[in-house]
C-alpha positions as CSV (number, residue, x, y, z in Angstrom):
1,M,3.5,17.7,27.5
2,T,6.4,16.1,25.5
3,N,6.4,16.2,21.8
4,L,6.6,12.7,20.4
5,A,9.1,13.8,18.0
6,D,11.3,15.1,20.8
7,R,11.6,11.8,22.7
8,P,14.8,9.9,22.3
9,N,14.9,6.8,20.3
10,S,16.2,3.7,21.6
11,T,16.6,0.1,20.3
12,R,14.2,-1.3,22.8
13,G,11.5,1.4,22.2
14,D,11.8,0.9,18.4
15,R,11.2,-2.7,18.9
16,R,8.2,-2.1,21.1
17,R,6.7,0.5,18.5
18,E,7.2,-2.2,15.7
19,Q,5.6,-4.8,17.8
20,L,2.6,-2.7,18.4
21,V,2.2,-1.6,14.9
22,E,2.6,-5.5,13.8
23,T,-0.1,-6.2,16.4
24,G,-2.4,-3.5,15.1
25,I,-2.0,-4.9,11.4
26,A,-2.9,-8.5,12.5
27,L,-5.9,-7.3,14.5
28,L,-6.9,-4.9,11.4
29,A,-6.7,-8.1,9.0
30,E,-8.8,-10.1,11.6
31,H,-11.4,-7.5,12.7
32,G,-11.1,-4.4,10.7
33,W,-10.6,-1.1,12.2
34,P,-13.4,-1.4,14.8
35,G,-11.2,-4.3,16.3
36,V,-8.0,-2.0,16.6
37,T,-8.6,-0.5,20.0
38,T,-6.0,0.6,22.6
39,R,-7.1,-2.3,24.8
40,A,-7.0,-5.0,22.0
41,V,-3.7,-4.1,20.9
42,A,-2.2,-3.9,24.4
43,E,-3.6,-7.2,25.3
44,R,-2.5,-8.9,22.2
45,A,0.9,-7.3,22.6
46,G,1.2,-8.3,26.2
47,T,1.8,-4.8,27.2
48,N,0.4,-1.8,29.1
49,P,-2.1,0.4,27.4
50,G,-0.3,3.4,28.4
51,L,2.6,2.4,26.0
52,I,0.4,3.2,23.0
53,H,-0.1,6.7,24.4
54,Y,3.6,7.0,25.2
55,H,4.9,5.7,21.6
56,F,2.0,7.0,19.5
57,G,0.1,9.9,21.4
58,G,-2.9,7.8,21.5
59,L,-5.2,5.5,19.4
60,P,-5.2,8.0,16.4
61,G,-1.4,7.9,16.3
62,L,-1.3,4.1,16.4
63,H,-3.9,3.9,13.7
64,A,-1.9,6.3,11.5
65,A,1.2,4.1,12.1
66,I,-0.6,1.0,11.3
67,F,-2.1,2.4,8.2
68,R,1.3,3.5,7.0
69,Q,3.0,0.3,7.5
70,A,0.1,-1.6,5.8
71,T,0.1,0.6,2.8
72,H,3.8,-0.3,2.5
73,L,3.1,-3.9,2.6
74,I,0.5,-3.8,0.1
75,V,1.7,-1.0,-2.4
76,G,5.5,-1.4,-1.7
77,P,6.2,-4.6,-3.5
78,M,4.2,-4.0,-6.5
79,V,5.9,-0.6,-7.1
80,A,9.4,-2.1,-6.4
81,E,8.7,-4.9,-9.1
82,L,7.4,-2.2,-11.5
83,L,10.4,0.0,-11.0
84,G,12.8,-3.0,-11.6
85,A,11.2,-4.0,-14.8
86,E,13.4,-4.0,-17.7
87,D,10.7,-2.3,-20.0
88,E,7.0,-2.1,-20.3
89,R,6.2,-5.8,-21.5
90,A,8.4,-7.0,-18.5
91,A,6.3,-4.9,-16.2
92,L,2.9,-6.4,-17.7
93,A,4.4,-9.9,-17.2
94,M,5.1,-9.0,-13.4
95,I,1.5,-7.5,-13.1
96,R,0.2,-10.8,-14.7
97,S,2.1,-13.0,-12.3
98,M,1.6,-11.1,-9.0
99,L,-2.1,-10.2,-9.3
100,P,-3.5,-13.7,-8.6
101,H,-1.1,-14.2,-5.6
102,T,-1.8,-10.8,-4.1
103,T,-5.5,-11.1,-4.6
104,G,-5.6,-14.7,-3.5
105,D,-3.9,-13.9,-0.2
106,E,-6.7,-13.3,2.2
107,R,-4.8,-11.4,4.7
108,T,-3.6,-8.9,2.0
109,T,-7.2,-8.5,0.5
110,R,-8.7,-7.7,3.9
111,L,-5.8,-5.2,4.5
112,A,-6.4,-3.4,1.2
113,A,-10.1,-3.2,1.8
114,E,-9.4,-1.9,5.2
115,L,-7.2,0.7,3.9
116,I,-9.8,2.0,1.6
117,A,-12.3,2.0,4.2
118,G,-10.1,3.7,6.7
119,A,-9.2,6.4,4.1
120,T,-12.6,7.1,3.3
121,R,-13.7,7.5,7.0
122,D,-10.7,9.5,8.3
123,P,-9.5,12.5,6.5
124,A,-5.9,11.9,7.9
125,L,-5.7,8.3,6.8
126,G,-7.0,9.5,3.5
127,A,-4.4,12.0,3.2
128,M,-1.7,9.3,4.0
129,L,-3.1,7.0,1.1
130,R,-3.1,10.0,-1.2
131,D,0.4,10.8,-0.6
132,E,1.5,7.1,-1.0
133,L,-0.3,6.7,-4.1
134,R,1.3,10.2,-5.4
135,K,4.8,8.8,-4.4
136,A,4.1,5.6,-6.4
137,R,2.9,7.4,-9.5
138,E,5.9,9.9,-9.3
139,Q,8.4,6.9,-9.1
140,I,6.8,5.0,-12.0
141,A,6.6,8.2,-14.1
142,G,10.3,8.5,-13.5
143,R,11.1,5.0,-14.6
144,L,9.0,5.7,-17.6
145,A,10.9,8.9,-18.6
146,L,14.0,6.9,-18.4
147,L,12.5,4.0,-20.7
148,R,11.3,6.6,-23.2
149,P,13.5,9.7,-23.1
150,G,11.9,11.4,-26.1
151,R,8.5,11.6,-24.6
152,P,7.4,14.8,-22.7
153,P,7.1,14.6,-18.9
154,A,3.3,14.9,-19.2
155,W,3.2,11.5,-21.2
156,A,5.0,9.7,-18.3
157,T,2.8,11.4,-15.6
158,G,-0.4,10.5,-17.6
159,V,0.8,6.7,-18.1
160,A,1.8,6.2,-14.5
161,T,-1.5,7.5,-13.4
162,L,-3.4,5.1,-15.7
163,V,-0.9,2.3,-14.5
164,V,-1.6,2.9,-10.9
165,A,-5.3,3.3,-11.3
166,A,-5.5,0.0,-13.5
167,I,-3.5,-2.1,-10.9
168,D,-5.9,-0.8,-8.3
169,G,-8.9,-1.5,-10.4
170,L,-7.7,-4.9,-11.4
171,M,-6.9,-5.9,-7.8
172,L,-10.3,-4.7,-6.9
173,H,-12.3,-6.4,-9.4
174,H,-10.1,-9.6,-9.1
175,M,-10.8,-9.7,-5.4
176,I,-14.5,-9.7,-6.3
177,D,-14.4,-11.9,-9.4
178,S,-11.6,-14.5,-9.5
179,D,-12.5,-15.4,-12.9
180,L,-11.7,-11.7,-14.3
181,P,-10.1,-11.9,-17.7
182,V,-6.6,-10.4,-16.6
183,D,-4.7,-12.1,-19.1
184,E,-6.9,-10.8,-21.9
185,A,-6.9,-7.3,-20.5
186,L,-2.9,-7.4,-20.3
187,S,-2.6,-8.9,-23.7
188,S,-4.6,-6.0,-25.2
189,V,-2.4,-3.5,-23.5
190,E,0.7,-5.5,-25.0
191,K,-0.9,-5.0,-28.3
192,L,-1.2,-1.3,-27.7
193,L,2.4,-1.1,-26.8
194,E,3.3,-2.9,-30.2
195,G,1.7,0.0,-31.9
196,D,3.7,2.3,-29.9
197,S,7.0,1.0,-30.2
């Protein structure tokens, strides 16, 4: 059997893989993981189910590719904005402005819920999400170390862990309760930063 990594890449093959993943993400947002079957993805993409085996080695490989891409769609923009923030206050302002838009988008909300569900049911998907969150924490810790060069590395790691956990928690709570006092929470953090300056 040919190893998937040994197959030559082609532009057409790459486009087909991307199409299958995007189709899977659409189905995931609409129907959850039970709706992401080989047949459903192939039918929606207008292709042969055998291509899923060819490109991904079967449904578990396709699920992994869908999971990875959906994680990037949800986590990536928030991390990019945090890394681009001028300082901690700018990062808080960014979170304040992005949170309602992120949790107000039904597709994003559904994908986020399905990522958590998939990660808790499938150890391979759970490992992928763990690795993505670790990478986000490391990137944020690196940015914090640049902003506060006199602080020990453990401080940056600890704050990055709290930041990522707080964003996750705020997103989850805001999805459930749109009246969540996000402004008050972030204003309290700003006050804490004033004492830390």
